[in-house]
matplotlib code that plots the C-alpha trace (Angstrom):
import matplotlib.pyplot as plt

x = [0.0, 2.9, 4.6, 1.3, 1.1, 4.7, 3.9, 1.0, 2.9, 5.5, 2.4, 1.2, 4.6, 4.6, 0.9, 1.7, 5.0, 3.3, 0.7, 3.3, 5.1, 1.6, 0.6, 4.4, 4.3, 1.1, 2.1, 5.5, 3.4, 1.0, 3.7, 6.3, 4.5, 4.1, 7.3, 8.5, 6.4, 8.3, 11.4, 10.9, 10.3, 12.4, 15.6, 15.5, 17.4, 19.8, 20.4, 22.5, 20.4, 17.6, 19.6, 19.6, 16.2, 14.9, 17.4, 16.3, 12.5, 12.4, 14.2, 11.9, 8.5, 9.8, 8.5, 10.2, 6.8, 5.3, 8.0, 8.1, 4.1, 4.6, 7.3, 5.1, 2.3, 4.4, 5.9, 2.2, 0.9, 4.2, 6.0, 9.0, 10.5, 11.3, 15.3, 14.8, 12.8, 15.5, 17.8, 14.8, 14.4, 17.8, 17.7, 14.7, 16.4, 19.4, 16.9, 14.6, 18.0, 17.5, 15.0, 17.5, 20.0, 17.3, 16.2, 19.7, 21.0, 18.4, 16.0, 17.9, 20.6, 18.1, 15.1, 12.6, 9.1, 8.1, 9.4, 7.7, 4.2, 4.7, 5.0, 1.8, -0.1, 1.3, 0.7, -2.9, -3.1, -2.2, -4.5, -7.0, -6.6, -4.2, -4.9, -5.6, -2.4, -0.7, -2.7, 0.1, 2.4, 0.2, 0.3, 4.2, 4.5, 2.1, 3.3, 7.0, 6.1, 3.9, 7.3, 9.3, 6.6, 6.1, 9.9, 10.0, 6.9, 8.6, 11.8, 10.3, 8.1, 11.4, 12.9, 10.3, 10.4, 14.4, 13.4, 10.2, 11.7, 14.1, 16.0, 18.5, 16.0, 17.4, 21.2, 22.8, 26.1, 24.8, 23.1, 20.1, 19.4, 20.1, 17.6, 14.9, 15.7, 15.2, 12.0, 10.8, 12.0, 10.3, 7.0, 7.1, 7.6, 4.7, 2.2, 3.3, 3.6, 6.8, 10.4, 11.3, 9.0, 10.7, 14.3, 13.3, 11.8, 14.9, 17.2, 14.9, 15.5, 18.8, 19.3, 17.6, 19.8, 16.8, 18.7, 22.2, 24.1, 24.1, 20.6, 19.4, 21.3, 20.0, 16.3, 17.2, 18.1, 14.8, 13.0, 14.8, 13.4, 10.0, 9.8, 9.5, 6.3, 3.9, 5.3, 4.8, 1.3, 0.5, 1.5, -0.8, -3.3, -0.7, 0.8, 4.1, 6.0, 4.5, 5.0, 8.8, 9.1, 7.5, 9.6, 12.8, 12.6, 11.9, 15.0, 17.2, 16.0, 16.3, 19.3, 21.5, 19.9, 21.3, 24.6, 24.1, 23.5, 27.3, 28.6, 27.3, 30.2, 32.9, 31.3, 31.5, 35.0, 36.0, 34.5, 35.8, 39.3, 39.4, 37.2, 35.7, 35.1, 33.2, 31.0, 30.1, 28.9, 27.2, 25.7, 22.5, 24.9, 26.5, 23.4, 22.0, 25.5, 25.2, 21.9, 23.1, 26.4, 24.8, 22.3, 25.3, 27.1, 24.1, 23.9, 27.6, 27.6, 24.4, 24.9, 27.4, 25.2, 22.0, 21.6, 22.4, 19.8, 17.0, 17.4, 17.3, 13.9, 12.7, 13.0, 11.4, 8.6, 8.4, 7.0, 3.2, 0.8, -1.4, -4.6, -5.8, -7.5, -4.1, -2.6, -6.0, -5.1, -7.8, -5.4, -3.9, -7.3, -6.3, -3.4, -5.5, -2.1, -1.2, -4.5, -4.5, -1.3, -2.7, -5.6, -3.1, -1.3, -4.3, -6.0, -3.1, -3.6, -7.2, -6.4, -3.9, -6.5, -9.3, -6.2, -5.9, -10.1, -10.3, -7.1, -9.3, -12.3, -10.2, -8.8, -4.9, -5.3, -6.3, -7.5, -10.1, -9.8, -12.6, -15.2, -17.1, -13.5, -13.2, -16.6, -16.2, -12.5, -13.8, -16.9, -14.3, -12.1, -15.3, -16.0, -12.8, -12.6, -15.7, -13.6, -11.2, -12.1, -10.4, -11.2, -11.5, -9.1, -6.3, -5.5, -3.8, -5.1, -8.4, -8.0, -6.1, -9.3, -11.6, -9.4, -9.4, -13.4, -13.4, -11.3, -13.5, -16.5, -14.8, -13.5, -17.1, -18.5, -15.7, -16.5, -20.1, -19.2, -16.9, -20.3, -21.8, -21.6, -23.0, -20.3, -17.5, -18.4, -18.7, -15.3, -13.6, -15.0, -15.4, -13.2, -15.2, -13.9, -10.1, -9.4, -11.4, -9.8, -6.3, -7.0, -8.6, -5.7, -3.3, -5.6, -5.6, -1.8, -1.9, -4.5, -1.6, 1.2, 3.0, 3.3, 2.6, 1.3, 1.3, -2.0, -2.4, -1.8, -4.6, -6.6, -6.2, -6.3, -9.8, -10.9, -9.9, -12.0, -14.9, -14.5, -14.2, -17.4, -19.6, -18.4, -19.1, -22.7, -23.5, -22.1, -24.3, -27.5, -26.9, -26.2, -29.3, -31.8, -30.4, -31.0, -27.3, -27.5, -30.5, -31.8, -30.4, -27.2, -26.9, -28.0, -25.5, -22.7, -23.4, -23.7, -20.0, -19.0, -20.7, -19.0, -15.3, -15.9, -17.2, -14.6, -12.0, -13.7, -13.4, -9.9, -9.1, -10.8, -9.1, -5.5, -6.4, -7.8, -4.5, -2.4, -4.0, -3.9, -0.2, 0.8, 2.1, 4.5]
y = [0.0, 2.4, 1.7, 2.6, 5.9, 6.9, 5.7, 8.1, 10.8, 10.3, 10.6, 13.5, 14.9, 14.4, 16.0, 18.8, 19.2, 18.7, 21.3, 23.8, 23.5, 23.8, 27.1, 28.5, 27.8, 29.5, 32.0, 32.7, 32.3, 34.5, 37.3, 36.5, 34.7, 37.4, 38.0, 34.5, 33.7, 37.2, 36.0, 32.8, 34.5, 37.3, 35.7, 32.5, 33.2, 29.9, 27.0, 28.9, 31.7, 29.0, 27.2, 30.1, 30.9, 27.6, 27.6, 30.6, 30.7, 26.8, 28.2, 31.2, 29.4, 26.1, 23.9, 22.4, 21.4, 25.0, 26.1, 23.1, 23.4, 27.0, 26.2, 23.8, 26.0, 28.6, 26.3, 25.1, 28.5, 29.0, 31.8, 29.6, 27.5, 24.1, 24.6, 27.3, 25.6, 22.9, 25.6, 25.8, 21.9, 21.7, 24.5, 23.4, 20.2, 22.2, 25.1, 21.8, 21.1, 24.5, 23.2, 20.7, 23.2, 25.3, 22.1, 20.6, 24.4, 25.0, 22.6, 20.0, 22.5, 25.0, 24.1, 26.0, 24.4, 27.3, 29.9, 27.9, 28.0, 31.9, 32.0, 30.0, 32.5, 35.7, 34.2, 33.4, 37.0, 38.2, 36.3, 37.2, 40.8, 42.3, 43.7, 41.5, 41.8, 40.5, 37.2, 35.9, 37.0, 35.2, 31.7, 31.7, 32.8, 30.0, 27.8, 28.3, 27.5, 24.4, 23.0, 23.0, 21.9, 18.9, 18.2, 18.3, 15.8, 13.3, 13.7, 12.8, 9.9, 8.7, 8.7, 6.1, 3.8, 2.9, -0.4, -1.0, 0.1, -2.5, -1.3, -4.3, -5.8, -2.9, -3.0, -0.4, -2.3, -4.1, -2.5, -4.7, -3.4, 0.4, -0.4, -1.0, 1.8, 4.0, 2.3, 3.3, 6.8, 7.0, 5.6, 8.3, 11.0, 9.8, 9.5, 12.7, 14.6, 16.6, 15.3, 18.0, 16.1, 13.1, 14.6, 16.2, 12.9, 11.2, 13.7, 13.3, 9.6, 9.7, 12.7, 9.8, 7.0, 5.2, 4.7, 4.9, 7.4, 5.0, 4.1, 7.7, 8.6, 5.8, 6.8, 10.7, 9.4, 7.6, 10.8, 13.1, 10.5, 10.9, 14.5, 14.3, 12.7, 15.2, 17.6, 14.9, 14.5, 17.8, 17.3, 14.7, 15.6, 18.7, 19.6, 18.0, 21.1, 20.3, 16.6, 17.4, 19.3, 17.0, 13.8, 15.8, 16.2, 12.6, 11.6, 14.1, 13.1, 9.5, 9.7, 12.1, 9.9, 7.0, 8.3, 9.3, 5.5, 4.9, 7.9, 7.0, 5.0, 7.0, 10.0, 8.5, 7.1, 10.7, 11.8, 9.2, 9.8, 13.5, 14.5, 11.5, 13.2, 15.7, 13.2, 11.4, 14.7, 16.3, 13.4, 15.7, 18.3, 15.6, 14.2, 17.9, 18.1, 14.8, 15.7, 19.4, 17.8, 15.2, 17.5, 20.2, 17.8, 16.6, 20.2, 20.8, 17.2, 18.1, 21.4, 21.6, 18.7, 20.8, 21.0, 17.5, 16.4, 18.9, 17.1, 13.9, 14.6, 16.2, 12.9, 11.2, 13.6, 14.7, 18.1, 17.8, 20.8, 21.9, 24.5, 26.5, 24.1, 22.4, 26.0, 26.1, 23.1, 22.3, 21.3, 24.9, 26.1, 25.2, 28.1, 30.9, 33.1, 30.4, 30.0, 33.5, 33.5, 30.6, 32.8, 35.8, 33.7, 32.5, 35.9, 37.5, 35.1, 36.0, 39.9, 38.8, 37.6, 40.3, 42.5, 40.6, 40.8, 44.4, 44.7, 43.0, 45.2, 48.3, 46.9, 46.4, 42.8, 40.2, 37.6, 37.4, 35.5, 32.8, 34.4, 31.0, 29.6, 33.1, 32.8, 29.3, 30.1, 33.1, 31.1, 28.3, 31.1, 32.4, 29.0, 28.6, 31.9, 31.0, 28.3, 30.3, 31.3, 34.3, 35.6, 39.7, 39.9, 38.1, 41.7, 41.8, 38.4, 39.7, 42.6, 40.3, 38.0, 41.3, 42.3, 39.3, 38.7, 42.3, 41.5, 38.6, 40.9, 43.5, 40.9, 39.8, 43.2, 43.2, 39.7, 41.0, 44.3, 42.6, 40.7, 44.0, 42.4, 46.3, 48.1, 46.1, 46.3, 49.9, 50.2, 48.0, 49.4, 52.7, 55.9, 58.0, 59.2, 58.8, 60.4, 58.0, 55.1, 56.1, 56.6, 53.6, 51.6, 53.0, 51.4, 48.4, 48.1, 48.5, 45.7, 43.5, 44.2, 45.9, 49.4, 49.8, 53.3, 55.1, 55.1, 58.6, 58.5, 55.9, 58.3, 61.3, 58.9, 57.5, 61.3, 62.3, 59.4, 60.6, 63.9, 62.5, 60.5, 63.4, 66.1, 63.3, 62.8, 66.6, 67.2, 64.1, 65.3, 68.9, 67.5, 65.3, 68.2, 70.3, 67.5, 67.1, 63.3, 60.8, 59.8, 55.8, 56.7, 59.4, 57.0, 54.3, 56.9, 57.8, 54.0, 53.6, 56.3, 54.8, 51.8, 53.2, 55.0, 51.9, 49.8, 52.3, 52.5, 48.8, 48.5, 51.3, 49.2, 46.3, 48.0, 49.2, 45.8, 44.0, 46.4, 45.1, 41.3, 41.4, 43.5, 40.4, 39.9]
z = [-0.1, 1.1, -2.5, -4.2, -2.3, -3.2, -7.1, -6.9, -5.7, -8.3, -10.9, -9.1, -9.7, -13.4, -13.4, -11.9, -14.0, -17.5, -16.1, -15.3, -18.9, -20.5, -18.7, -18.9, -22.7, -23.4, -21.0, -22.9, -26.2, -25.5, -24.5, -27.2, -29.7, -31.9, -31.8, -32.5, -35.2, -36.9, -36.2, -37.8, -41.0, -40.7, -39.8, -41.4, -44.3, -44.4, -42.6, -40.0, -39.2, -39.2, -36.5, -34.3, -34.7, -34.0, -30.8, -29.4, -30.5, -28.4, -25.4, -25.1, -25.8, -23.8, -26.7, -29.6, -30.7, -30.7, -32.7, -35.4, -35.6, -36.7, -39.1, -40.9, -41.0, -42.4, -45.2, -45.7, -46.4, -48.7, -46.7, -45.8, -48.1, -47.2, -47.3, -45.1, -42.3, -42.1, -40.1, -37.5, -37.2, -36.3, -33.9, -32.2, -31.2, -29.6, -27.6, -26.1, -24.0, -22.2, -19.6, -18.5, -17.4, -15.6, -13.8, -13.0, -12.0, -9.7, -9.3, -7.5, -5.6, -4.4, -1.9, -4.4, -3.3, -0.8, -3.6, -6.4, -4.5, -4.4, -7.8, -8.3, -6.1, -8.0, -11.0, -10.3, -9.0, -12.4, -14.1, -11.9, -11.2, -13.6, -17.3, -19.9, -21.4, -18.3, -18.5, -20.4, -17.6, -15.1, -17.0, -17.0, -13.7, -12.2, -14.7, -13.4, -10.1, -10.8, -12.8, -9.5, -7.6, -9.8, -9.5, -6.0, -5.7, -8.5, -6.3, -3.0, -5.2, -6.5, -3.5, -1.9, -5.2, -4.9, -3.3, -5.4, -8.7, -10.4, -13.6, -13.7, -16.4, -18.8, -18.6, -20.2, -20.9, -24.0, -27.4, -26.8, -23.1, -24.4, -27.0, -24.6, -22.6, -25.8, -26.9, -23.0, -23.8, -27.2, -25.3, -22.0, -24.7, -26.8, -24.3, -21.9, -25.3, -23.7, -23.9, -21.3, -18.9, -20.0, -19.3, -16.3, -15.2, -15.9, -14.2, -10.9, -11.2, -11.8, -8.8, -6.4, -7.7, -9.3, -12.1, -13.3, -15.4, -18.6, -18.3, -17.8, -21.0, -23.0, -21.6, -22.9, -26.2, -26.9, -25.6, -28.3, -31.0, -29.5, -29.5, -33.0, -33.1, -32.4, -34.8, -37.5, -36.9, -37.4, -40.9, -41.8, -44.4, -45.6, -48.8, -50.1, -48.3, -45.0, -45.3, -46.1, -42.9, -40.6, -42.1, -42.1, -38.2, -37.7, -39.8, -38.4, -34.7, -35.0, -36.9, -34.2, -31.7, -33.2, -33.4, -29.7, -28.4, -29.6, -27.5, -24.3, -23.1, -24.6, -23.0, -19.3, -20.0, -20.8, -17.5, -15.4, -16.8, -16.4, -13.7, -11.6, -8.4, -10.3, -12.2, -8.8, -7.4, -10.7, -12.7, -13.6, -15.0, -16.9, -18.1, -19.6, -20.7, -22.9, -24.1, -25.1, -26.7, -29.1, -30.4, -30.8, -32.5, -35.1, -35.9, -36.7, -38.9, -41.0, -41.5, -44.1, -46.0, -45.4, -49.2, -49.7, -46.9, -48.5, -51.7, -50.1, -48.3, -51.8, -53.6, -50.9, -51.2, -55.1, -55.8, -56.7, -57.8, -55.2, -55.0, -52.4, -50.6, -49.5, -48.3, -46.2, -44.1, -41.5, -39.2, -38.9, -37.5, -33.7, -34.4, -35.1, -36.6, -38.8, -40.3, -40.7, -42.7, -44.9, -45.6, -46.4, -48.9, -50.7, -50.7, -52.6, -55.2, -55.6, -55.3, -58.2, -60.1, -59.9, -60.9, -63.9, -64.6, -63.9, -66.3, -68.9, -68.4, -68.7, -71.8, -70.2, -70.7, -73.1, -71.1, -68.3, -65.2, -64.6, -63.0, -61.6, -60.1, -58.3, -56.8, -55.6, -53.8, -52.2, -50.6, -49.5, -48.1, -46.3, -44.7, -43.8, -41.8, -40.2, -38.7, -37.5, -33.3, -32.1, -28.9, -29.3, -26.7, -28.5, -30.1, -33.4, -34.6, -34.1, -36.3, -38.6, -38.8, -39.2, -42.0, -43.8, -43.6, -45.2, -47.8, -48.9, -48.9, -51.1, -53.5, -53.7, -54.9, -57.4, -58.8, -59.2, -60.6, -63.0, -64.3, -65.7, -69.3, -70.4, -68.3, -69.2, -73.0, -72.7, -71.3, -73.5, -76.9, -75.7, -74.8, -72.6, -69.3, -69.9, -66.5, -64.7, -66.4, -65.9, -62.2, -61.8, -63.5, -61.0, -58.3, -60.3, -60.6, -56.7, -56.1, -57.9, -55.8, -59.0, -58.1, -54.1, -52.9, -49.7, -47.8, -48.1, -52.0, -52.2, -50.6, -52.9, -55.9, -54.6, -54.0, -57.3, -58.8, -56.6, -57.9, -61.8, -61.1, -59.9, -62.5, -65.1, -63.7, -63.6, -67.3, -68.4, -66.9, -68.4, -72.0, -71.7, -70.5, -73.5, -75.6, -76.6, -75.5, -75.5, -72.1, -72.3, -73.6, -70.6, -68.3, -69.4, -69.2, -65.3, -64.7, -65.9, -64.2, -60.8, -61.8, -61.7, -58.5, -56.7, -57.7, -56.7, -53.2, -53.0, -54.2, -51.3, -48.7, -49.8, -49.5, -46.2, -44.9, -46.4, -44.2, -41.4, -42.3, -43.3, -40.1, -38.4, -41.5]

ax = plt.figure().add_subplot(projection="3d")
ax.plot(x, y, z, "-o")
ax.set_aspect("equal")
plt.show()
């Protein structure tokens, strides 16, 4: 009965640790997530810069899964190339060792349970009574405290399980024993969905002499492999670039971990040859050093061959053409910022097609865009936006969602206006309102992204277009009244002027909302 009680204490400590990691990750993501996502794209220009970006983002967010899933989303949306994402994958594996160092440095050396409880209390106060913007800080503080309360619980429980837990059936002095320990590490990580939790639990077991160092090292190797399964699951159903990204992490982590398994014995021999006493006193530091060391070695070995590695994965997953349906991956819906980035990518294509259609109406291009296809795609985008759920308190993401909804609405209005065959024929075959035509052409170029304009210039152009429409209407009414123009012809001319002005309004609104949608980028 006593052993069951102790075992439950270990499970409770592990549960508190996992809860603390989740809260801290969510809090840090709320505070720094936007900056991290910007950094993933802004600073990822080569495998080397990608390594640094992946390392820093994983250390800050305390989650390699969060970094990899964000990277998968950007690749799926076409905002990052697969070759760029490789560096992030390499760096995230190194960044995930940060928590191990934190625990080894202060988790076992100081009595933190009292201070940890204080962190939980302060974090709860921030979450309950502080401004919404400080809610993330409250989660992060509470999570930080729960992590060390959980570690304390695991440590106390494992001390009581020393006589009941027997790892002798998993000897680390032969390859088969190491392989079984690796499988245990993989299984633990898949179940807990956190390699960090596994590493910390292993550190606690090592600290209480429940396992030997060689056994702990083999367990950590398995956990290093297991950490890639969650991110790989996020690629299911994605396009070829997404699958490449997820599978490349599995290949990389498995390869590096397989190499690490053969480095356990030389690593222990090296310690015992040069610092045997320090090794006995500080096995936790030695274990975290091993975890960091073999991941660093993996990065150093693979970086010079990043291009060849990329080509290997590309051969395994050959390129296939894919449409907007695959960019709007339903798996991204649980990450609103990534789903909105995918919408942004698809909308940019829609804007180019709208510009092509308007150019055809204005006589600038000889080929029109298929309006039926555009209409269906806009409906699909609208349905995808309906499935994105963002709280109004989320700030920028809320504004981005509203901006995307407005852009779709204005694109639908533009499509309806392009279906006005009488106006389209009059504009293509006639030469009325030359100033209005030229004014609108400038805005159409803005829509396609060929000639960017400052927001103030867009306002001035719209005002000019509005003035042209008003002047044209007054002149047309005067010509009709004085008998110089038949009523039917006059109405048709005013309809064309009104069409030009309304299209200009839609484009100016789209430009405004596109700036809001692209704010994160």
